[in-house]
PQR file of N, CA, C, O and H, with PARSE charges and radii, in Angstrom:
ATOM      1  N   VAL A   1     179.081 164.986 124.520 -0.4000 1.5000
ATOM      2  CA  VAL A   1     180.307 164.534 123.933 -0.0000 2.0000
ATOM      3  C   VAL A   1     180.101 164.176 122.458  0.5500 1.7000
ATOM      4  O   VAL A   1     180.923 164.488 121.596 -0.5500 1.4000
ATOM      5  N   ALA A   2     178.924 163.480 122.194 -0.4000 1.5000
ATOM      6  CA  ALA A   2     178.662 163.055 120.896 -0.0000 2.0000
ATOM      7  C   ALA A   2     178.490 164.163 119.893  0.5500 1.7000
ATOM      8  O   ALA A   2     178.708 163.978 118.696 -0.5500 1.4000
ATOM      9  H   ALA A   2     178.256 163.226 122.894  0.4000 1.0000
ATOM     10  N   ALA A   3     178.099 165.309 120.385 -0.4000 1.5000
ATOM     11  CA  ALA A   3     177.902 166.478 119.489 -0.0000 2.0000
ATOM     12  C   ALA A   3     179.236 166.898 118.919  0.5500 1.7000
ATOM     13  O   ALA A   3     179.274 167.320 117.763 -0.5500 1.4000
ATOM     14  H   ALA A   3     177.922 165.459 121.357  0.4000 1.0000
ATOM     15  N   TRP A   4     180.304 166.814 119.629 -0.4000 1.5000
ATOM     16  CA  TRP A   4     181.591 167.131 119.177 -0.0000 2.0000
ATOM     17  C   TRP A   4     182.142 166.299 118.034  0.5500 1.7000
ATOM     18  O   TRP A   4     182.909 166.772 117.195 -0.5500 1.4000
ATOM     19  H   TRP A   4     180.273 166.471 120.568  0.4000 1.0000
ATOM     20  N   PHE A   5     181.709 165.003 118.035 -0.4000 1.5000
ATOM     21  CA  PHE A   5     182.171 164.071 117.088 -0.0000 2.0000
ATOM     22  C   PHE A   5     181.314 163.929 115.848  0.5500 1.7000
ATOM     23  O   PHE A   5     181.742 163.394 114.826 -0.5500 1.4000
ATOM     24  H   PHE A   5     181.086 164.619 118.717  0.4000 1.0000
ATOM     25  N   ASN A   6     180.049 164.442 115.970 -0.4000 1.5000
ATOM     26  CA  ASN A   6     179.031 164.229 114.856 -0.0000 2.0000
ATOM     27  C   ASN A   6     178.820 165.579 114.136  0.5500 1.7000
ATOM     28  O   ASN A   6     177.906 165.669 113.316 -0.5500 1.4000
ATOM     29  H   ASN A   6     179.702 164.877 116.801  0.4000 1.0000
ATOM     30  N   TRP A   7     179.563 166.560 114.384 -0.4000 1.5000
ATOM     31  CA  TRP A   7     179.311 167.871 113.702 -0.0000 2.0000
ATOM     32  C   TRP A   7     179.825 167.867 112.275  0.5500 1.7000
ATOM     33  O   TRP A   7     179.327 168.639 111.455 -0.5500 1.4000
ATOM     34  H   TRP A   7     180.306 166.487 115.050  0.4000 1.0000
ATOM     35  N   CYS A   8     180.802 167.030 111.940 -0.4000 1.5000
ATOM     36  CA  CYS A   8     181.301 166.908 110.622 -0.0000 2.0000
ATOM     37  C   CYS A   8     180.924 165.596 109.998  0.5500 1.7000
ATOM     38  O   CYS A   8     181.496 164.565 110.353 -0.5500 1.4000
ATOM     39  H   CYS A   8     181.207 166.403 112.605  0.4000 1.0000
ATOM     40  N   ARG A   9     180.004 165.594 109.101 -0.4000 1.5000
ATOM     41  CA  ARG A   9     179.601 164.421 108.415 -0.0000 2.0000
ATOM     42  C   ARG A   9     180.492 164.092 107.172  0.5500 1.7000
ATOM     43  O   ARG A   9     181.062 165.001 106.570 -0.5500 1.4000
ATOM     44  H   ARG A   9     179.540 166.431 108.813  0.4000 1.0000
ATOM     45  N   PRO A  10     180.602 162.812 106.803 -0.5600 1.5000
ATOM     46  CA  PRO A  10     181.454 162.507 105.609  0.2800 2.0000
ATOM     47  C   PRO A  10     180.844 163.239 104.367  0.5500 1.7000
ATOM     48  O   PRO A  10     179.626 163.248 104.185 -0.5500 1.4000
ATOM     49  N   GLY A  11     181.636 163.792 103.602 -0.4000 1.5000
ATOM     50  CA  GLY A  11     181.237 164.589 102.349 -0.0000 2.0000
ATOM     51  C   GLY A  11     180.821 165.989 102.586  0.5500 1.7000
ATOM     52  O   GLY A  11     180.503 166.696 101.630 -0.5500 1.4000
ATOM     53  H   GLY A  11     182.625 163.785 103.749  0.4000 1.0000
ATOM     54  N   ALA A  12     180.803 166.439 103.812 -0.4000 1.5000
ATOM     55  CA  ALA A  12     180.443 167.747 104.132 -0.0000 2.0000
ATOM     56  C   ALA A  12     181.700 168.694 104.100  0.5500 1.7000
ATOM     57  O   ALA A  12     182.824 168.227 104.280 -0.5500 1.4000
ATOM     58  H   ALA A  12     181.061 165.865 104.589  0.4000 1.0000
ATOM     59  N   ASP A  13     181.507 169.925 103.885 -0.4000 1.5000
ATOM     60  CA  ASP A  13     182.634 170.914 103.954 -0.0000 2.0000
ATOM     61  C   ASP A  13     182.784 171.373 105.378  0.5500 1.7000
ATOM     62  O   ASP A  13     182.084 172.272 105.843 -0.5500 1.4000
ATOM     63  H   ASP A  13     180.594 170.305 103.739  0.4000 1.0000
ATOM     64  N   CYS A  14     183.759 170.704 106.096 -0.4000 1.5000
ATOM     65  CA  CYS A  14     183.929 171.043 107.498 -0.0000 2.0000
ATOM     66  C   CYS A  14     184.918 172.118 107.809  0.5500 1.7000
ATOM     67  O   CYS A  14     184.887 172.741 108.870 -0.5500 1.4000
ATOM     68  H   CYS A  14     184.328 169.974 105.718  0.4000 1.0000
ATOM     69  N   VAL A  15     185.806 172.329 106.853 -0.4000 1.5000
ATOM     70  CA  VAL A  15     186.872 173.385 107.126 -0.0000 2.0000
ATOM     71  C   VAL A  15     186.369 174.629 106.317  0.5500 1.7000
ATOM     72  O   VAL A  15     186.163 174.611 105.104 -0.5500 1.4000
ATOM     73  H   VAL A  15     185.831 171.823 105.991  0.4000 1.0000
ATOM     74  N   THR A  16     186.208 175.639 107.084 -0.4000 1.5000
ATOM     75  CA  THR A  16     185.834 176.972 106.423 -0.0000 2.0000
ATOM     76  C   THR A  16     186.991 177.934 106.507  0.5500 1.7000
ATOM     77  O   THR A  16     187.315 178.407 107.596 -0.5500 1.4000
ATOM     78  H   THR A  16     186.375 175.653 108.069  0.4000 1.0000
ATOM     79  N   PRO A  17     187.634 178.243 105.377 -0.5600 1.5000
ATOM     80  CA  PRO A  17     188.761 179.135 105.403  0.2800 2.0000
ATOM     81  C   PRO A  17     188.425 180.600 105.907  0.5500 1.7000
ATOM     82  O   PRO A  17     189.292 181.269 106.469 -0.5500 1.4000
ATOM     83  N   GLY A  18     187.213 181.055 105.702 -0.4000 1.5000
ATOM     84  CA  GLY A  18     186.856 182.285 106.195 -0.0000 2.0000
ATOM     85  C   GLY A  18     186.898 182.346 107.787  0.5500 1.7000
ATOM     86  O   GLY A  18     187.196 183.394 108.361 -0.5500 1.4000
ATOM     87  H   GLY A  18     186.508 180.512 105.245  0.4000 1.0000
ATOM     88  N   LEU A  19     186.606 181.247 108.432 -0.4000 1.5000
ATOM     89  CA  LEU A  19     186.648 181.193 109.896 -0.0000 2.0000
ATOM     90  C   LEU A  19     188.120 181.301 110.349  0.5500 1.7000
ATOM     91  O   LEU A  19     188.394 182.014 111.315 -0.5500 1.4000
ATOM     92  H   LEU A  19     186.365 180.396 107.967  0.4000 1.0000
ATOM     93  N   TYR A  20     189.061 180.631 109.696 -0.4000 1.5000
ATOM     94  CA  TYR A  20     190.420 180.715 110.070 -0.0000 2.0000
ATOM     95  C   TYR A  20     190.964 182.257 109.872  0.5500 1.7000
ATOM     96  O   TYR A  20     191.759 182.774 110.657 -0.5500 1.4000
ATOM     97  H   TYR A  20     188.839 180.052 108.911  0.4000 1.0000
ATOM     98  N   ALA A  21     190.466 182.870 108.802 -0.4000 1.5000
ATOM     99  CA  ALA A  21     190.880 184.245 108.512 -0.0000 2.0000
ATOM    100  C   ALA A  21     190.347 185.191 109.577  0.5500 1.7000
ATOM    101  O   ALA A  21     191.049 186.104 110.011 -0.5500 1.4000
ATOM    102  H   ALA A  21     189.820 182.451 108.164  0.4000 1.0000
ATOM    103  N   MET A  22     189.139 184.979 109.985 -0.4000 1.5000
ATOM    104  CA  MET A  22     188.468 185.785 111.019 -0.0000 2.0000
ATOM    105  C   MET A  22     189.140 185.589 112.427  0.5500 1.7000
ATOM    106  O   MET A  22     189.361 186.538 113.178 -0.5500 1.4000
ATOM    107  H   MET A  22     188.569 184.238 109.632  0.4000 1.0000
ATOM    108  N   VAL A  23     189.426 184.372 112.705 -0.4000 1.5000
ATOM    109  CA  VAL A  23     190.140 184.128 113.998 -0.0000 2.0000
ATOM    110  C   VAL A  23     191.563 184.677 113.967  0.5500 1.7000
ATOM    111  O   VAL A  23     192.061 185.181 114.975 -0.5500 1.4000
ATOM    112  H   VAL A  23     189.246 183.601 112.094  0.4000 1.0000
ATOM    113  N   GLY A  24     192.227 184.578 112.789 -0.4000 1.5000
ATOM    114  CA  GLY A  24     193.581 185.157 112.666 -0.0000 2.0000
ATOM    115  C   GLY A  24     193.494 186.682 112.853  0.5500 1.7000
ATOM    116  O   GLY A  24     194.324 187.260 113.554 -0.5500 1.4000
ATOM    117  H   GLY A  24     191.822 184.170 111.971  0.4000 1.0000
ATOM    118  N   ALA A  25     192.519 187.326 112.246 -0.4000 1.5000
ATOM    119  CA  ALA A  25     192.313 188.804 112.358 -0.0000 2.0000
ATOM    120  C   ALA A  25     192.030 189.098 113.761  0.5500 1.7000
ATOM    121  O   ALA A  25     192.608 190.053 114.280 -0.5500 1.4000
ATOM    122  H   ALA A  25     191.844 186.857 111.677  0.4000 1.0000
ATOM    123  N   ALA A  26     191.193 188.379 114.446 -0.4000 1.5000
ATOM    124  CA  ALA A  26     190.888 188.653 115.849 -0.0000 2.0000
ATOM    125  C   ALA A  26     192.131 188.529 116.729  0.5500 1.7000
ATOM    126  O   ALA A  26     192.309 189.293 117.677 -0.5500 1.4000
ATOM    127  H   ALA A  26     190.723 187.603 114.024  0.4000 1.0000
ATOM    128  N   ALA A  27     192.948 187.603 116.420 -0.4000 1.5000
ATOM    129  CA  ALA A  27     194.190 187.337 117.183 -0.0000 2.0000
ATOM    130  C   ALA A  27     195.159 188.580 116.984  0.5500 1.7000
ATOM    131  O   ALA A  27     195.764 189.079 117.933 -0.5500 1.4000
ATOM    132  H   ALA A  27     192.804 186.982 115.650  0.4000 1.0000
ATOM    133  N   CYS A  28     195.256 189.011 115.762 -0.4000 1.5000
ATOM    134  CA  CYS A  28     196.121 190.138 115.429 -0.0000 2.0000
ATOM    135  C   CYS A  28     195.663 191.398 116.098  0.5500 1.7000
ATOM    136  O   CYS A  28     196.425 192.129 116.731 -0.5500 1.4000
ATOM    137  H   CYS A  28     194.765 188.606 114.991  0.4000 1.0000
ATOM    138  N   LEU A  29     194.340 191.628 115.922 -0.4000 1.5000
ATOM    139  CA  LEU A  29     193.760 192.851 116.616 -0.0000 2.0000
ATOM    140  C   LEU A  29     193.822 192.714 118.123  0.5500 1.7000
ATOM    141  O   LEU A  29     194.034 193.708 118.817 -0.5500 1.4000
ATOM    142  H   LEU A  29     193.721 191.035 115.408  0.4000 1.0000
ATOM    143  N   GLY A  30     193.646 191.526 118.643 -0.4000 1.5000
ATOM    144  CA  GLY A  30     193.751 191.364 120.145 -0.0000 2.0000
ATOM    145  C   GLY A  30     195.094 191.675 120.694  0.5500 1.7000
ATOM    146  O   GLY A  30     195.249 192.196 121.799 -0.5500 1.4000
ATOM    147  H   GLY A  30     193.474 190.718 118.079  0.4000 1.0000
ATOM    148  N   GLY A  31     196.142 191.314 119.830 -0.4000 1.5000
ATOM    149  CA  GLY A  31     197.534 191.530 120.282 -0.0000 2.0000
ATOM    150  C   GLY A  31     197.935 193.023 120.144  0.5500 1.7000
ATOM    151  O   GLY A  31     198.737 193.537 120.925 -0.5500 1.4000
ATOM    152  H   GLY A  31     196.016 190.891 118.933  0.4000 1.0000
ATOM    153  N   VAL A  32     197.382 193.667 119.176 -0.4000 1.5000
ATOM    154  CA  VAL A  32     197.720 195.034 118.940 -0.0000 2.0000
ATOM    155  C   VAL A  32     196.995 195.961 119.875  0.5500 1.7000
ATOM    156  O   VAL A  32     197.603 196.847 120.475 -0.5500 1.4000
ATOM    157  H   VAL A  32     196.731 193.250 118.541  0.4000 1.0000
ATOM    158  N   THR A  33     195.681 195.764 120.008 -0.4000 1.5000
ATOM    159  CA  THR A  33     194.871 196.704 120.772 -0.0000 2.0000
ATOM    160  C   THR A  33     194.749 196.312 122.268  0.5500 1.7000
ATOM    161  O   THR A  33     194.391 197.147 123.098 -0.5500 1.4000
ATOM    162  H   THR A  33     195.187 195.044 119.521  0.4000 1.0000
ATOM    163  N   ARG A  34     195.037 195.087 122.590 -0.4000 1.5000
ATOM    164  CA  ARG A  34     195.061 194.590 123.935 -0.0000 2.0000
ATOM    165  C   ARG A  34     193.606 194.527 124.552  0.5500 1.7000
ATOM    166  O   ARG A  34     193.446 194.614 125.769 -0.5500 1.4000
ATOM    167  H   ARG A  34     195.328 194.408 121.915  0.4000 1.0000
ATOM    168  N   MET A  35     192.668 194.389 123.770 -0.4000 1.5000
ATOM    169  CA  MET A  35     191.280 194.270 124.243 -0.0000 2.0000
ATOM    170  C   MET A  35     190.737 192.888 123.782  0.5500 1.7000
ATOM    171  O   MET A  35     190.849 192.527 122.610 -0.5500 1.4000
ATOM    172  H   MET A  35     192.798 194.318 122.781  0.4000 1.0000
ATOM    173  N   THR A  36     190.165 192.152 124.707 -0.4000 1.5000
ATOM    174  CA  THR A  36     189.801 190.794 124.424 -0.0000 2.0000
ATOM    175  C   THR A  36     188.307 190.688 124.298  0.5500 1.7000
ATOM    176  O   THR A  36     187.777 190.402 123.224 -0.5500 1.4000
ATOM    177  H   THR A  36     190.074 192.446 125.659  0.4000 1.0000
ATOM    178  N   VAL A  37     187.642 190.916 125.381 -0.4000 1.5000
ATOM    179  CA  VAL A  37     186.127 190.716 125.355 -0.0000 2.0000
ATOM    180  C   VAL A  37     185.397 191.549 124.361  0.5500 1.7000
ATOM    181  O   VAL A  37     184.579 191.080 123.570 -0.5500 1.4000
ATOM    182  H   VAL A  37     188.072 191.149 126.253  0.4000 1.0000
ATOM    183  N   SER A  38     185.749 192.895 124.441 -0.4000 1.5000
ATOM    184  CA  SER A  38     185.083 193.825 123.441 -0.0000 2.0000
ATOM    185  C   SER A  38     185.502 193.481 122.054  0.5500 1.7000
ATOM    186  O   SER A  38     184.688 193.740 121.168 -0.5500 1.4000
ATOM    187  H   SER A  38     186.413 193.276 125.084  0.4000 1.0000
ATOM    188  N   LEU A  39     186.600 192.957 121.730 -0.4000 1.5000
ATOM    189  CA  LEU A  39     186.963 192.543 120.374 -0.0000 2.0000
ATOM    190  C   LEU A  39     186.160 191.290 119.968  0.5500 1.7000
ATOM    191  O   LEU A  39     185.742 191.202 118.814 -0.5500 1.4000
ATOM    192  H   LEU A  39     187.261 192.746 122.450  0.4000 1.0000
ATOM    193  N   VAL A  40     185.939 190.366 120.829 -0.4000 1.5000
ATOM    194  CA  VAL A  40     185.111 189.187 120.591 -0.0000 2.0000
ATOM    195  C   VAL A  40     183.716 189.606 120.300  0.5500 1.7000
ATOM    196  O   VAL A  40     183.056 189.117 119.384 -0.5500 1.4000
ATOM    197  H   VAL A  40     186.279 190.438 121.767  0.4000 1.0000
ATOM    198  N   VAL A  41     183.256 190.595 121.169 -0.4000 1.5000
ATOM    199  CA  VAL A  41     181.804 191.074 120.855 -0.0000 2.0000
ATOM    200  C   VAL A  41     181.682 191.717 119.561  0.5500 1.7000
ATOM    201  O   VAL A  41     180.707 191.505 118.840 -0.5500 1.4000
ATOM    202  H   VAL A  41     183.792 190.993 121.914  0.4000 1.0000
ATOM    203  N   ILE A  42     182.702 192.553 119.209 -0.4000 1.5000
ATOM    204  CA  ILE A  42     182.614 193.238 117.862 -0.0000 2.0000
ATOM    205  C   ILE A  42     182.646 192.142 116.710  0.5500 1.7000
ATOM    206  O   ILE A  42     181.867 192.220 115.760 -0.5500 1.4000
ATOM    207  H   ILE A  42     183.495 192.725 119.794  0.4000 1.0000
ATOM    208  N   MET A  43     183.490 191.214 116.818 -0.4000 1.5000
ATOM    209  CA  MET A  43     183.583 190.179 115.762 -0.0000 2.0000
ATOM    210  C   MET A  43     182.351 189.341 115.729  0.5500 1.7000
ATOM    211  O   MET A  43     181.955 188.887 114.656 -0.5500 1.4000
ATOM    212  H   MET A  43     184.123 191.150 117.589  0.4000 1.0000
ATOM    213  N   PHE A  44     181.713 189.107 116.870 -0.4000 1.5000
ATOM    214  CA  PHE A  44     180.447 188.343 116.948 -0.0000 2.0000
ATOM    215  C   PHE A  44     179.335 189.165 116.255  0.5500 1.7000
ATOM    216  O   PHE A  44     178.519 188.606 115.522 -0.5500 1.4000
ATOM    217  H   PHE A  44     182.035 189.476 117.742  0.4000 1.0000
ATOM    218  N   GLU A  45     179.308 190.489 116.491 -0.4000 1.5000
ATOM    219  CA  GLU A  45     178.324 191.333 115.893 -0.0000 2.0000
ATOM    220  C   GLU A  45     178.552 191.410 114.411  0.5500 1.7000
ATOM    221  O   GLU A  45     177.591 191.535 113.652 -0.5500 1.4000
ATOM    222  H   GLU A  45     179.970 190.943 117.087  0.4000 1.0000
ATOM    223  N   LEU A  46     179.791 191.341 113.964 -0.4000 1.5000
ATOM    224  CA  LEU A  46     180.050 191.274 112.493 -0.0000 2.0000
ATOM    225  C   LEU A  46     179.497 190.053 111.730  0.5500 1.7000
ATOM    226  O   LEU A  46     178.967 190.134 110.622 -0.5500 1.4000
ATOM    227  H   LEU A  46     180.573 191.240 114.581  0.4000 1.0000
ATOM    228  N   THR A  47     179.679 188.875 112.453 -0.4000 1.5000
ATOM    229  CA  THR A  47     179.361 187.600 111.825 -0.0000 2.0000
ATOM    230  C   THR A  47     177.911 187.165 112.213  0.5500 1.7000
ATOM    231  O   THR A  47     177.195 186.611 111.378 -0.5500 1.4000
ATOM    232  H   THR A  47     180.110 188.809 113.353  0.4000 1.0000
ATOM    233  N   GLY A  48     177.514 187.399 113.394 -0.4000 1.5000
ATOM    234  CA  GLY A  48     176.220 186.889 113.851 -0.0000 2.0000
ATOM    235  C   GLY A  48     176.255 185.450 114.170  0.5500 1.7000
ATOM    236  O   GLY A  48     175.205 184.877 114.461 -0.5500 1.4000
ATOM    237  H   GLY A  48     178.095 187.849 114.072  0.4000 1.0000
ATOM    238  N   GLY A  49     177.424 184.797 114.136 -0.4000 1.5000
ATOM    239  CA  GLY A  49     177.471 183.393 114.398 -0.0000 2.0000
ATOM    240  C   GLY A  49     177.846 183.032 115.849  0.5500 1.7000
ATOM    241  O   GLY A  49     178.989 183.254 116.248 -0.5500 1.4000
ATOM    242  H   GLY A  49     178.277 185.263 113.900  0.4000 1.0000
ATOM    243  N   LEU A  50     176.959 182.508 116.606 -0.4000 1.5000
ATOM    244  CA  LEU A  50     177.262 182.135 118.023 -0.0000 2.0000
ATOM    245  C   LEU A  50     178.336 181.055 118.139  0.5500 1.7000
ATOM    246  O   LEU A  50     179.058 180.990 119.134 -0.5500 1.4000
ATOM    247  H   LEU A  50     176.030 182.327 116.281  0.4000 1.0000
ATOM    248  N   GLU A  51     178.434 180.202 117.101 -0.4000 1.5000
ATOM    249  CA  GLU A  51     179.461 179.067 117.191 -0.0000 2.0000
ATOM    250  C   GLU A  51     180.841 179.608 117.058  0.5500 1.7000
ATOM    251  O   GLU A  51     181.771 178.867 117.375 -0.5500 1.4000
ATOM    252  H   GLU A  51     177.847 180.255 116.293  0.4000 1.0000
ATOM    253  N   TYR A  52     181.096 180.858 116.611 -0.4000 1.5000
ATOM    254  CA  TYR A  52     182.442 181.376 116.468 -0.0000 2.0000
ATOM    255  C   TYR A  52     183.013 182.032 117.698  0.5500 1.7000
ATOM    256  O   TYR A  52     184.175 182.439 117.715 -0.5500 1.4000
ATOM    257  H   TYR A  52     180.340 181.460 116.353  0.4000 1.0000
ATOM    258  N   ILE A  53     182.179 182.137 118.755 -0.4000 1.5000
ATOM    259  CA  ILE A  53     182.680 182.879 119.964 -0.0000 2.0000
ATOM    260  C   ILE A  53     183.766 182.174 120.654  0.5500 1.7000
ATOM    261  O   ILE A  53     184.671 182.855 121.137 -0.5500 1.4000
ATOM    262  H   ILE A  53     181.235 181.806 118.741  0.4000 1.0000
ATOM    263  N   VAL A  54     183.794 180.804 120.769 -0.4000 1.5000
ATOM    264  CA  VAL A  54     184.861 180.129 121.489 -0.0000 2.0000
ATOM    265  C   VAL A  54     186.139 180.228 120.708  0.5500 1.7000
ATOM    266  O   VAL A  54     187.145 180.521 121.355 -0.5500 1.4000
ATOM    267  H   VAL A  54     183.058 180.251 120.377  0.4000 1.0000
ATOM    268  N   PRO A  55     186.257 180.025 119.404 -0.5600 1.5000
ATOM    269  CA  PRO A  55     187.530 180.250 118.785  0.2800 2.0000
ATOM    270  C   PRO A  55     188.032 181.685 118.722  0.5500 1.7000
ATOM    271  O   PRO A  55     189.242 181.904 118.664 -0.5500 1.4000
ATOM    272  N   LEU A  56     187.155 182.651 118.732 -0.4000 1.5000
ATOM    273  CA  LEU A  56     187.446 184.020 118.751 -0.0000 2.0000
ATOM    274  C   LEU A  56     188.082 184.351 120.126  0.5500 1.7000
ATOM    275  O   LEU A  56     189.151 184.956 120.211 -0.5500 1.4000
ATOM    276  H   LEU A  56     186.172 182.474 118.779  0.4000 1.0000
ATOM    277  N   MET A  57     187.383 183.930 121.182 -0.4000 1.5000
ATOM    278  CA  MET A  57     187.851 184.131 122.524 -0.0000 2.0000
ATOM    279  C   MET A  57     189.228 183.544 122.768  0.5500 1.7000
ATOM    280  O   MET A  57     190.118 184.211 123.297 -0.5500 1.4000
ATOM    281  H   MET A  57     186.515 183.439 121.113  0.4000 1.0000
ATOM    282  N   ALA A  58     189.399 182.257 122.368 -0.4000 1.5000
ATOM    283  CA  ALA A  58     190.663 181.602 122.505 -0.0000 2.0000
ATOM    284  C   ALA A  58     191.797 182.313 121.804  0.5500 1.7000
ATOM    285  O   ALA A  58     192.912 182.381 122.322 -0.5500 1.4000
ATOM    286  H   ALA A  58     188.676 181.715 121.939  0.4000 1.0000
ATOM    287  N   ALA A  59     191.511 182.855 120.603 -0.4000 1.5000
ATOM    288  CA  ALA A  59     192.599 183.556 119.844 -0.0000 2.0000
ATOM    289  C   ALA A  59     192.926 184.920 120.471  0.5500 1.7000
ATOM    290  O   ALA A  59     194.085 185.326 120.553 -0.5500 1.4000
ATOM    291  H   ALA A  59     190.606 182.800 120.182  0.4000 1.0000
ATOM    292  N   ALA A  60     191.863 185.609 120.909 -0.4000 1.5000
ATOM    293  CA  ALA A  60     192.174 186.958 121.545 -0.0000 2.0000
ATOM    294  C   ALA A  60     192.904 186.806 122.892  0.5500 1.7000
ATOM    295  O   ALA A  60     193.788 187.602 123.210 -0.5500 1.4000
ATOM    296  H   ALA A  60     190.921 185.279 120.842  0.4000 1.0000
ATOM    297  N   VAL A  61     192.531 185.782 123.684 -0.4000 1.5000
ATOM    298  CA  VAL A  61     193.233 185.586 124.965 -0.0000 2.0000
ATOM    299  C   VAL A  61     194.611 185.018 124.739  0.5500 1.7000
ATOM    300  O   VAL A  61     195.537 185.393 125.458 -0.5500 1.4000
ATOM    301  H   VAL A  61     191.813 185.135 123.426  0.4000 1.0000
ATOM    302  N   THR A  62     194.794 184.150 123.798 -0.4000 1.5000
ATOM    303  CA  THR A  62     196.156 183.702 123.509 -0.0000 2.0000
ATOM    304  C   THR A  62     197.078 184.800 123.061  0.5500 1.7000
ATOM    305  O   THR A  62     198.226 184.879 123.500 -0.5500 1.4000
ATOM    306  H   THR A  62     194.042 183.846 123.214  0.4000 1.0000
ATOM    307  N   SER A  63     196.568 185.673 122.163 -0.4000 1.5000
ATOM    308  CA  SER A  63     197.388 186.732 121.680 -0.0000 2.0000
ATOM    309  C   SER A  63     197.726 187.708 122.791  0.5500 1.7000
ATOM    310  O   SER A  63     198.807 188.297 122.801 -0.5500 1.4000
ATOM    311  H   SER A  63     195.635 185.609 121.807  0.4000 1.0000
ATOM    312  N   LYS A  64     196.790 187.882 123.741 -0.4000 1.5000
ATOM    313  CA  LYS A  64     197.101 188.798 124.829 -0.0000 2.0000
ATOM    314  C   LYS A  64     198.178 188.173 125.802  0.5500 1.7000
ATOM    315  O   LYS A  64     199.082 188.836 126.310 -0.5500 1.4000
ATOM    316  H   LYS A  64     195.912 187.404 123.733  0.4000 1.0000
ATOM    317  N   TRP A  65     197.983 186.864 125.996 -0.4000 1.5000
ATOM    318  CA  TRP A  65     199.032 186.208 126.848 -0.0000 2.0000
ATOM    319  C   TRP A  65     200.356 186.256 126.159  0.5500 1.7000
ATOM    320  O   TRP A  65     201.341 186.490 126.860 -0.5500 1.4000
ATOM    321  H   TRP A  65     197.248 186.326 125.583  0.4000 1.0000
ATOM    322  N   VAL A  66     200.501 186.073 124.928 -0.4000 1.5000
ATOM    323  CA  VAL A  66     201.745 186.176 124.234 -0.0000 2.0000
ATOM    324  C   VAL A  66     202.367 187.580 124.398  0.5500 1.7000
ATOM    325  O   VAL A  66     203.553 187.748 124.679 -0.5500 1.4000
ATOM    326  H   VAL A  66     199.701 185.883 124.359  0.4000 1.0000
ATOM    327  N   LEU A  67     201.459 188.595 124.197 -0.4000 1.5000
ATOM    328  CA  LEU A  67     201.910 189.941 124.446 -0.0000 2.0000
ATOM    329  C   LEU A  67     202.439 190.216 125.834  0.5500 1.7000
ATOM    330  O   LEU A  67     203.466 190.865 126.033 -0.5500 1.4000
ATOM    331  H   LEU A  67     200.495 188.459 123.968  0.4000 1.0000
ATOM    332  N   TRP A  68     201.694 189.696 126.773 -0.4000 1.5000
ATOM    333  CA  TRP A  68     202.179 189.860 128.213 -0.0000 2.0000
ATOM    334  C   TRP A  68     203.496 189.173 128.479  0.5500 1.7000
ATOM    335  O   TRP A  68     204.336 189.674 129.227 -0.5500 1.4000
ATOM    336  H   TRP A  68     200.860 189.169 126.611  0.4000 1.0000
ATOM    337  N   SER A  69     203.671 188.002 127.850 -0.4000 1.5000
ATOM    338  CA  SER A  69     204.907 187.266 128.185 -0.0000 2.0000
ATOM    339  C   SER A  69     206.076 187.829 127.394  0.5500 1.7000
ATOM    340  O   SER A  69     207.214 187.530 127.757 -0.5500 1.4000
ATOM    341  H   SER A  69     202.989 187.595 127.242  0.4000 1.0000
ATOM    342  N   SER A  70     205.892 188.612 126.352 -0.4000 1.5000
ATOM    343  CA  SER A  70     207.040 189.119 125.574 -0.0000 2.0000
ATOM    344  C   SER A  70     207.198 190.610 125.607  0.5500 1.7000
ATOM    345  O   SER A  70     208.000 191.161 124.854 -0.5500 1.4000
ATOM    346  H   SER A  70     204.967 188.855 126.058  0.4000 1.0000
ATOM    347  N   SER A  71     206.469 191.269 126.442 -0.4000 1.5000
ATOM    348  CA  SER A  71     206.502 192.691 126.522 -0.0000 2.0000
ATOM    349  C   SER A  71     206.789 193.239 127.905  0.5500 1.7000
ATOM    350  O   SER A  71     206.310 192.685 128.895 -0.5500 1.4000
ATOM    351  H   SER A  71     205.818 190.821 127.054  0.4000 1.0000
ATOM    352  N   ASP A  72     207.512 194.251 127.995 -0.4000 1.5000
ATOM    353  CA  ASP A  72     207.785 194.901 129.356 -0.0000 2.0000
ATOM    354  C   ASP A  72     206.837 196.020 129.612  0.5500 1.7000
ATOM    355  O   ASP A  72     206.878 196.658 130.664 -0.5500 1.4000
ATOM    356  H   ASP A  72     207.901 194.701 127.191  0.4000 1.0000
ATOM    357  N   LEU A  73     205.947 196.276 128.621 -0.4000 1.5000
ATOM    358  CA  LEU A  73     205.050 197.511 128.779 -0.0000 2.0000
ATOM    359  C   LEU A  73     203.872 197.138 129.652  0.5500 1.7000
ATOM    360  O   LEU A  73     203.240 198.081 130.127 -0.5500 1.4000
ATOM    361  H   LEU A  73     205.914 195.758 127.767  0.4000 1.0000
ATOM    362  N   CYS A  74     203.483 195.916 129.935 -0.4000 1.5000
ATOM    363  CA  CYS A  74     202.298 195.625 130.645 -0.0000 2.0000
ATOM    364  C   CYS A  74     202.489 195.619 132.204  0.5500 1.7000
ATOM    365  O   CYS A  74     201.534 195.379 132.942 -0.5500 1.4000
ATOM    366  H   CYS A  74     203.996 195.150 129.549  0.4000 1.0000
TER
END
């Protein structure tokens, strides 16, 4: 639990705009293409950052759930 609270030190740049752009792109692609795990693997291979997997997976799954709830095609 302490690791969650100590990751951002005072004076450090804790908010990365590129991460938000990447998660948004993953959410958009996840909603359009309806693929979640393979999309997260592709985005992970592009970045090489293991710490980005959880936000990418959350965005892809959320976009797929929104698609399922608002579409009659599924």
